[in-house]
N, C-alpha and C positions, 0 to 999 in steps of 0.2 A: 734234425733239420734234415735230413739223406728223404725220409717220405716228402717233406715241405718243396724240396727241391723237384721231386716227380711232374709238379704242378705244371712245369715250365714246359711239358714234353706231355701231359694226360688228354685225354680231350676231356671237354666239358662231363660226360657222363663219368669217366671213370674219377677224373679227379669230384667228383660231387660224393663217388660211393665209396673213395678211400676215406674222405672228410667225415662222413655220416658212421662211419663201421666205430664199433665199439673197439677200446683199446683192445682186447683180448683177439679182435680178428685185423687189425690193423697190422702186423705184421704177415699175417697169412697171405691179405691183400695186397701189401706189396709185393711180395714176392711172385704171385700169380700174376700181377702188373710187368715186371722185369720176364716170369718166362715164358709170357706170350707175344714177350718182342723178341725173344731169343732167335736169331737166324740159323744159328746149329745149336738144336736144341741136344743134337747125340753129345757135343764134347760137355767136360764140365766148366767151360768157360762160358758167358755171357757176353760175347763181343760188343753187345748195345750199351749193354749196361756201364763195360769197362770204360765205353767209349766216352760215355755219357758222364761219369763222374770224372771223366778226365779231364774233360773241358768245364766241370766246373771248379774242380781243383782248380786249372790255369787263370776263370775268371777271378779265381778270390786272388792269386797271387798277383793278376797285374789289375785288378781292377776295385779289390777293398781302400775305403775311403771311410773318415771318420766315423770309424768302429763299425763301420757298415759291410759285411760278407759282400763280395765282387760278385758272387751268385746273386744277387739282389738289386743288382745297381741295374740300369739302362743298359749301359754298354753291355757289362756281364752277358744279361738276357739276352742280346745283338749276336752277343761271341757265342753263347752255349747253343742259340737257335740254329743260328747260319754259319757258325764257322768265322775264322779272320776274315777282315773285308779283302776286296781285291786291290783295294785301294784308300790310303787313309789323308785325307787333307787335313794340315792341321795349321792353328794359329796358335802361339803359347801365349804371346804377347800384343795382342793385336792393341792399337793406338785408340783411345775411346770406347772400347769395345773389351765385351769378356771373352775368356776363351776358348776356343770351341774347336769341334774335331768333325770333317764329314767324313763319315764310312760308305766306300761307294761296292756296291754288290751289282757286278756288270752282269753275270748270268738271270740275275733276276729284275734289272734293271731298276735297281732301288739304290736309293741313298736315304743315311739315316744321318741328322745333325743334333750335334750334342754341343752344350754350352755349362760351361763352369759358371754357374750363377754367382757364388758366392767368394771364390777365388782360392779354393782350396783343394783342388781336383775332383770334385764331387761333378763329373759331368751328365747332365741330364739331356731326355730327348726332348727336342723343341716340339715335337710333333707326335704324340704320345702313339702306341699301337698297339693293339691289345695282343695277348700272348697269341691268340687263335690265329690272329691274321699272319702275323711272323711265323706260325707254325706250315701257314700256307704257303706262305714264302719257302720256306725250308722244304717241304713237298716236293718245289720245284727247281729249285739245285741238283 
């Protein structure tokens, strides 16, 4: 799973290279991927990697629904890449409609609308956005 999670922050080129790597080379490439992102390579810790997996863990704790891990959910994806929203508008019991949440990110002037189509807490993005678009928004933050 940790290799699959890298797709959330990898470039298209990095992800294709990792996906196509033989089983014997996957671990090596995975470690290289994180070594290249280490903000302070002289220390033992890789702060970038630790921060990423802390967000993945938080997404799993907060957005896991119906057996699907939180990092694989729409809200989890946005949370991992952009962090917590600046504001959340939610209506859990709207009259004549499905529950929804609107996440507002002021620094990038974007909002993301999630609706719970089935009523079980599985919120989906109304206007899906590619991972690479969200990565671009993340760089603006």
